[in-house]
C-alpha positions in Angstrom: -2.1 43.6 -27.2 -5.6 43.5 -25.7 -6.3 39.8 -25.7 -10.0 40.3 -24.9 -10.4 42.6 -27.9 -8.4 40.3 -30.1 -10.5 37.3 -29.0 -13.6 39.3 -29.8 -12.3 40.0 -33.4 -11.4 36.3 -33.9 -14.7 35.3 -32.4 -16.5 37.4 -34.9 -14.6 36.1 -37.9 -15.1 32.5 -36.6 -18.8 33.2 -36.1 -19.1 34.0 -39.8 -17.3 30.8 -40.6 -19.5 28.7 -38.4 -22.7 30.3 -39.6 -21.8 29.7 -43.2 -20.8 26.2 -42.1 -24.3 25.6 -40.7 -25.9 26.9 -43.9 -23.7 24.5 -45.8 -24.8 21.5 -43.6 -28.4 22.5 -43.9 -28.2 22.4 -47.7 -26.3 19.2 -47.7 -28.8 17.6 -45.3 -31.7 18.8 -47.4 -30.2 17.6 -50.7 -28.6 14.3 -49.6 -30.1 13.4 -46.2 -28.3 10.6 -44.3 -27.8 7.8 -46.8 -25.1 5.3 -47.8 -23.7 7.9 -50.3 -23.5 10.7 -47.7 -21.7 8.1 -45.6 -19.3 7.6 -48.5 -18.7 11.3 -48.8 -18.1 11.7 -45.1 -15.6 8.8 -45.1 -13.8 10.2 -48.2 -13.7 13.7 -46.7 -12.5 12.4 -43.4 -9.3 11.0 -44.9 -7.7 14.2 -46.2 -9.3 16.1 -43.3 -7.6 13.7 -40.8 -4.3 14.1 -42.6 -4.8 17.9 -42.5 -5.2 17.8 -38.8 -2.4 15.4 -38.4 0.3 17.2 -40.5 -1.0 20.8 -40.9 -3.1 22.2 -38.1 -1.9 19.6 -35.6 1.7 18.5 -35.6 3.1 21.1 -37.9 1.6 24.1 -36.1 2.6 22.8 -32.7 6.2 22.3 -33.7 6.5 25.4 -36.0 4.9 28.3 -34.2 7.0 28.2 -30.9 10.2 28.0 -32.9 9.1 30.7 -35.3 8.2 33.0 -32.3 11.6 32.4 -30.9 13.3 33.3 -34.2 11.1 36.5 -34.5 11.8 37.6 -31.0 15.5 36.7 -30.8 17.1 36.3 -34.2 15.7 39.1 -36.4 13.8 39.3 -39.7 16.5 37.8 -42.0 16.9 34.6 -40.1 13.2 34.3 -39.6 12.5 34.7 -43.3 15.1 32.1 -44.1 13.5 29.7 -41.7 10.0 30.2 -43.3 11.5 29.7 -46.8 13.2 26.5 -45.8 10.3 25.1 -43.9 8.0 25.8 -46.9 10.4 24.0 -49.2 10.4 20.9 -47.1 6.7 21.0 -46.7 6.0 21.5 -50.4 8.0 18.5 -51.6 6.7 16.3 -48.8 3.1 17.1 -49.7 3.6 16.4 -53.4 4.7 12.9 -52.6 2.0 12.4 -50.0 -0.8 13.6 -52.3 0.4 11.3 -55.2 0.7 8.3 -52.8 -2.8 9.0 -51.4 -4.4 9.2 -54.9 -2.8 6.0 -56.0 -3.6 4.1 -52.7 -7.1 5.5 -52.3 -8.8 2.0 -52.5 -6.6 0.7 -49.7 -7.1 3.8 -47.5 -10.9 3.7 -47.8 -10.9 0.0 -47.1 -8.8 0.5 -43.9 -11.0 3.3 -42.6 -14.5 1.9 -43.6 -14.3 -1.9 -44.0 -18.1 -2.0 -43.8 -18.3 -0.4 -47.3 -16.7 -3.5 -49.0 -20.0 -5.2 -48.9 -21.5 -2.4 -50.9 -19.3 -2.0 -54.1 -21.1 1.1 -55.4 -20.7 3.0 -52.2 -17.1 1.8 -51.8 -16.2 2.9 -55.4 -17.9 6.3 -54.8 -15.8 6.8 -51.7 -12.6 5.9 -53.5 -13.3 8.4 -56.4 -14.2 11.2 -54.0 -11.0 10.5 -51.9 -8.9 10.9 -55.1 -10.6 14.2 -56.0 -10.2 15.6 -52.5 -6.7 14.3 -51.6 -4.9 17.5 -52.8 -6.9 19.3 -50.1 -4.2 18.2 -47.6 -1.6 20.1 -49.6 -3.6 23.3 -49.8 -4.4 23.2 -46.1 -0.9 22.4 -45.0 0.2 25.6 -46.6 -2.7 27.4 -45.1 -1.5 26.2 -41.7 2.0 27.5 -42.5 0.6 30.9 -43.5 -1.7 30.9 -40.4 1.3 30.2 -38.1 3.3 33.0 -39.6 0.4 35.5 -39.6 -0.6 34.6 -36.0 3.0 35.1 -34.8 2.8 38.6 -36.4 -0.5 39.1 -34.5 -2.4 39.0 -37.8 -5.3 36.8 -36.7 -8.2 37.9 -38.9 -7.4 36.3 -42.3 -6.6 32.8 -40.7 -9.8 33.0 -38.8 -12.0 33.9 -41.7 -10.4 31.5 -44.2 -12.8 28.5 -43.5 -15.6 30.7 -44.9 -14.3 30.1 -48.4 -14.7 26.3 -48.1 -18.2 26.7 -46.8 -19.1 29.0 -49.7 -17.7 26.5 -52.1 -19.9 23.8 -50.6 -23.0 26.0 -50.7 -22.4 26.9 -54.4 -21.8 23.2 -55.3 -25.0 22.1 -53.5 -27.1 24.7 -55.1 -25.7 25.0 -58.6 -23.5 22.0 -59.4 -25.1 19.0 -57.8 -28.5 19.2 -59.7 -26.6 18.9 -63.0 -24.5 15.8 -62.1 -25.4 12.2 -62.7 -24.2 11.4 -59.2 -24.9 14.6 -57.2 -22.8 13.7 -54.2 -19.6 14.1 -56.4 -20.3 17.9 -56.4 -19.3 18.0 -52.7 -15.9 16.5 -53.5 -15.3 19.1 -56.2 -16.3 21.8 -53.7 -13.5 20.6 -51.3 -10.9 20.9 -54.0 -12.1 24.4 -55.1 -12.5 25.5 -51.5 -8.9 24.4 -50.6 -7.5 26.4 -53.5 -9.4 29.5 -52.5 -8.3 29.2 -48.8 -4.7 29.1 -49.9 -4.9 32.0 -52.4 -6.4 34.4 -49.8 -3.3 34.1 -47.6 -0.8 35.5 -50.2 -1.6 39.3 -49.9 -1.3 39.3 -46.1 2.0 37.3 -46.2 3.4 39.7 -48.8 2.5 42.7 -46.7 4.6 41.5 -43.7 7.4 40.4 -46.0 7.0 36.7 -45.3 5.6 35.2 -48.5 7.5 31.8 -48.7 9.9 31.1 -51.5 10.0 27.4 -52.4 13.4 26.1 -53.6 14.5 23.1 -55.6 17.4 22.8 -53.1 15.9 20.4 -50.6 19.3 19.5 -49.2 20.0 23.1 -48.1 16.6 23.4 -46.5 17.1 20.2 -44.5 20.5 21.4 -43.4 19.0 24.5 -41.7 19.3 24.1 -37.9 15.8 25.7 -37.4 14.2 23.3 -39.9 15.9 20.3 -38.1 14.4 21.6 -34.8 11.0 21.8 -36.3 11.3 18.3 -37.8 12.5 17.0 -34.5 9.6 18.5 -32.7 7.2 17.2 -35.4 8.0 13.6 -34.7 6.5 13.5 -31.2 3.8 16.1 -32.3 2.8 13.9 -35.2 2.6 10.9 -32.9 0.5 12.9 -30.4 -2.0 14.0 -33.0 -2.0 10.7 -34.8 -3.1 9.0 -31.6 -6.3 11.1 -31.4 -6.9 10.8 -35.1 -6.5 7.0 -34.9 -9.4 7.0 -32.4 -11.5 8.9 -35.0 -10.5 6.4 -37.7 -11.4 3.4 -35.5 -14.7 5.1 -34.6 -15.5 5.7 -38.3 -14.7 2.0 -39.1 -17.0 0.9 -36.3 -19.8 3.2 -37.5 -19.5 1.8 -41.1 -20.6 -1.5 -39.7 -23.6 -0.1 -37.9 -26.9 1.0 -39.5 -26.7 2.9 -42.8 -26.6 6.6 -42.0 -24.5 6.2 -38.8 -21.4 7.9 -40.2 -23.6 10.8 -41.4 -25.5 11.1 -38.1 -22.2 11.4 -36.2 -21.0 13.9 -38.9 -24.0 16.2 -38.6 -23.8 16.2 -34.8 -20.1 16.9 -35.1 -20.7 20.0 -37.3 -22.9 21.4 -34.5 -20.2 20.7 -32.0 -17.7 22.6 -34.1 -19.6 25.8 -33.5 -18.6 26.2 -29.8 -15.3 24.4 -30.2 -14.2 26.7 -33.0 -15.7 29.9 -31.6 -14.0 29.4 -28.2 -11.5 26.6 -28.3 -9.8 27.3 -31.6 -10.0 31.1 -31.1 -8.4 31.0 -27.7 -5.8 28.4 -28.8 -4.9 30.6 -31.8 -4.2 33.6 -29.4 -2.6 31.6 -26.6 0.1 29.6 -28.5 2.0 32.7 -29.9 1.4 34.6 -26.6 2.6 31.7 -24.5 5.6 31.2 -26.8 6.6 34.8 -26.4 6.3 34.7 -22.6 8.4 31.5 -22.6 11.0 33.1 -24.8 11.2 36.0 -22.4 11.3 33.8 -19.3 8.2 35.3 -17.8 6.7 32.4 -15.8 4.1 34.7 -14.1 2.7 35.9 -17.4 2.7 32.3 -18.7 0.5 31.1 -15.8 -1.7 34.1 -15.9 -2.4 33.6 -19.7 -3.5 30.0 -19.0 -5.7 31.1 -16.1 -7.4 33.7 -18.3 -8.1 31.1 -21.0 -9.5 28.6 -18.5 -11.9 31.0 -16.9 -13.2 32.1 -20.2 -13.6 28.5 -21.3 -15.7 27.6 -18.2 -17.7 30.7 -18.5 -18.7 30.1 -22.2 -18.2 26.4 -22.9 -20.3 25.0 -20.0 -23.5 26.9 -21.0 -22.9 25.7 -24.6 -22.7 22.1 -23.4 -25.9 22.5 -21.4 -27.5 24.0 -24.4 -26.5 21.1 -26.7 -27.9 18.6 -24.2 -31.2 20.3 -23.5 -31.9 21.7 -27.0 -30.6 18.8 -29.2 -33.9 18.2 -30.9 -34.7 21.9 -31.5 -31.2 22.4 -32.9 -31.3 19.3 -35.1 -34.8 19.9 -36.5 -34.3 23.6 -37.2 -31.0 23.1 -39.0 -31.4 19.8 -40.7 -35.0 18.6 -40.8 -35.8 19.4 -44.5 -35.9 17.5 -47.7 -34.4 14.0 -47.4 -33.5 14.5 -43.7 -36.3 12.6 -42.0 -37.6 12.2 -38.4 -35.4 9.1 -37.9 -32.3 11.1 -38.8 -33.4 13.8 -36.3 -33.7 11.3 -33.5 -30.3 9.7 -34.3 -28.4 12.9 -34.8 -29.9 14.3 -31.6 -28.6 11.3 -29.6 -25.1 11.9 -31.1 -25.3 15.6 -30.2 -26.2 14.9 -26.5 -23.4 12.4 -26.3 -20.9 14.8 -27.8 -22.2 17.5 -25.4 -21.0 15.5 -22.4 -17.4 16.1 -23.5 -17.7 19.6 -24.9 -15.9 21.2 -22.0 -13.1 18.6 -22.3 -12.7 19.1 -26.1 -12.3 22.9 -25.6 -10.1 22.6 -22.5 -7.6 20.5 -24.4 -7.2 23.3 -26.9 -6.4 25.6 -24.0 -4.2 23.4 -21.9 -2.1 21.6 -24.6 -0.5 24.9 -25.8 0.8 25.2 -22.2 3.1 22.3 -23.1 3.7 23.1 -26.8 4.8 26.7 -26.1 7.6 25.2 -23.9 8.4 22.9 -26.8 7.4 19.9 -24.7 5.4 17.6 -26.9 6.3 14.3 -25.3 4.0 14.8 -22.3 0.8 15.3 -24.5 1.9 12.2 -26.5 1.9 10.0 -23.4 -1.5 11.4 -22.3 -2.9 10.9 -25.8 -1.9 7.3 -25.8 -3.6 6.6 -22.5 -6.7 8.5 -23.7 -6.9 6.5 -26.9 -6.8 3.2 -25.0 -9.5 4.5 -22.6 -11.6 5.6 -25.5 -11.6 2.2 -27.2 -12.4 0.5 -23.9 -15.4 2.8 -23.6 -16.4 1.9 -27.1 -16.7 -1.7 -26.0 -19.0 -0.6 -23.2 -21.1 2.1 -24.9 -21.6 1.0 -28.6 -23.6 -2.2 -27.7 -25.7 0.0 -25.4 -26.4 3.1 -27.5 -25.0 2.2 -31.0 -23.5 5.2 -32.9 -24.1 7.6 -30.0 -21.8 5.4 -27.9 -18.9 6.4 -30.3 -19.7 10.1 -29.6 -19.9 9.5 -25.9 -16.5 7.7 -25.8 -14.9 10.7 -27.6 -16.4 13.2 -25.2 -15.5 11.3 -22.1 -12.0 10.7 -23.5 -11.6 14.4 -24.1 -12.5 15.2 -20.5 -9.9 12.6 -19.3 -7.3 14.2 -21.6 -8.0 17.7 -20.3 -7.8 16.4 -16.7 -4.4 14.8 -17.2 -3.1 17.9 -19.1 -4.2 20.1 -16.2 -2.6 17.8 -13.6 0.7 17.8 -15.6 0.8 21.6 -15.8 0.0 22.0 -12.1 2.4 19.3 -10.9 5.3 21.0 -12.7 4.4 24.4 -11.4 3.8 25.7 -15.0 0.2 26.7 -14.1 -0.8 28.1 -10.7 -4.5 28.9 -10.4 -5.2 32.4 -9.3 -7.5 33.2 -6.4 -11.2 33.0 -6.6 -11.8 29.8 -8.5 -14.0 28.2 -5.8 -16.5 31.1 -5.7 -16.3 31.4 -9.5 -17.4 27.8 -10.0 -20.2 28.0 -7.4 -21.8 31.0 -9.0 -21.3 29.5 -12.5 -23.1 26.3 -11.4 -26.1 28.3 -10.1 -26.4 30.1 -13.5 -26.1 26.8 -15.4 -29.0 25.3 -13.5 -31.2 28.3 -14.3 -30.1 28.0 -18.0 -31.0 24.3 -18.1 -34.4 24.9 -16.6 -35.1 27.8 -19.0 -34.1 25.7 -22.0 -36.3 22.7 -21.1 -39.3 24.8 -20.1 -39.3 27.1 -23.2 -38.4 24.4 -25.7 -41.2 22.1 -24.3 -43.9 24.5 -25.6 -43.1 23.6 -29.3 -43.6 20.5 -31.4 -40.3 20.7 -33.3 -41.0 17.9 -35.7 -44.5 19.2 -36.7 -43.0 22.6 -37.3 -41.3 21.2 -40.4 -44.2 22.6 -42.4 -43.5 26.1 -41.0 -39.7 26.5 -41.2 -39.6 30.2 -40.5 -41.8 29.7 -37.5 -39.4 27.0 -36.3 -36.4 29.3 -36.8 -38.2 32.0 -34.8 -39.0 29.6 -32.0 -35.4 28.4 -31.7 -34.2 32.0 -31.7 -36.7 32.8 -28.9 -35.6 29.8 -26.8 -31.9 30.6 -27.3 -32.4 34.3 -26.5 -34.3 33.4 -23.3 -31.6 31.0 -22.3 -28.9 33.6 -23.0 -30.7 36.4 -21.1 -31.3 34.2 -18.0 -27.7 32.9 -17.9 -26.0 36.3 -18.3 -28.5 38.1 -16.1 -27.8 35.5 -13.3 -24.1 36.0 -13.8 -24.5 39.8 -13.6 -26.6 39.6 -10.4 -23.9 37.4 -8.9 -21.3 40.0 -9.6 -19.7 38.9 -12.9 -18.5 41.9 -15.0 -16.9 41.9 -18.5 -14.0 44.0 -17.3 -13.0 41.1 -15.0 -12.1 39.0 -18.0 -10.0 41.6 -19.9 -6.3 41.0 -20.3 -3.5 42.8 -21.9 -0.5 40.8 -23.2 2.9 42.3 -23.8 
């Protein structure tokens, strides 16, 4: 398998997802701005979203995919299919109970995550109602994660990569056609989450059926639990759940802190986070999607050299593409925020506050993406305890940083703590992989980083100089001109950066890789 070609395909699919996601955020910002009710929606959506990351894309995928790859490579189709059926059975009944409990306990859950809302009963009640509407989303997305794990193991990457587009389209349709007809328009977004989750699950079925792995859910839970493969997945999920829950706990704490700050703080962080998701998804998620099954296969075959080489390839691509994205977010925070959000109810104050969050997040962008590359180095070897220990240390460090940063720069301090914490996390993961001899850097890293630093300085200078020629706030009256100006600035930055790399000897063929 040509990893470079596969990455390009996933990159393209993910780009469609991120572009539609930005359109979705533009429409939401224009229609709702950054208010107490958008804070209520962001808190309500964060609850099932956190659980999705915790149980579905996080702990479940980390535990399931390496064992599934082992079954596929060593035990044959019949045993692999039985494992998928049994895992799906356990997952289905666990999710039914979780969703019912979440709907009933929604007031308590909202209170624990955003205690600041209790002083505003209408906002609190709105958040509770939207939480109840959206809670089944965790069930839909958990099965999407199961389907994605199976398809990725079969090297079918396109459908899982394009799936998020359906949620974005649901948001767009709700913002344009449903919200204007509702007494409380913000509830349209909650309905969009439910519909989008349903669509994301439905699109997986044809691909699973084609490879003969469409799960069959049984009433016989006892037989499913007795499956040795299922027991291994559950055993791995315990530390994996703890590992992911540590990072998600930091997000919950930060959301709670933000709910006590100025109205709009949760939303300002949310809008900045959406912009951060573009590079993290395009590179971090795409690379992580490819690396985990590839690393799992190399581990199952006992090929330590291939294992280390895959990590090295992922790290070089990350530095090559994530660092310029981080520089771009920091130097172009106002142009990006105004061009994408500064319409309708999204005012100049929201631009300034969101831009501060974006700069703070940008500090840790490289760390956020590196974690997605380095963590699979442990997961593919079915070692989840080490990332757990690192995650606990990082969570403690993040909250200590909150005590220092929030009094200084308010909501942006929360973003800065997450970013710096991500860099600490990546550093410790790298140290662990190197110390154990799992990853051995290939030759040329020193010269690679020196050349890259030179190109980044040229990129930063180009961004500041070109963006400084425009009054981005005043261009609100001319949105097409503002879009054109941002496109010009970004094109100039990209041209300077890649031209500098080319002059210094970088070639695309140097980053191509074929995996067995």
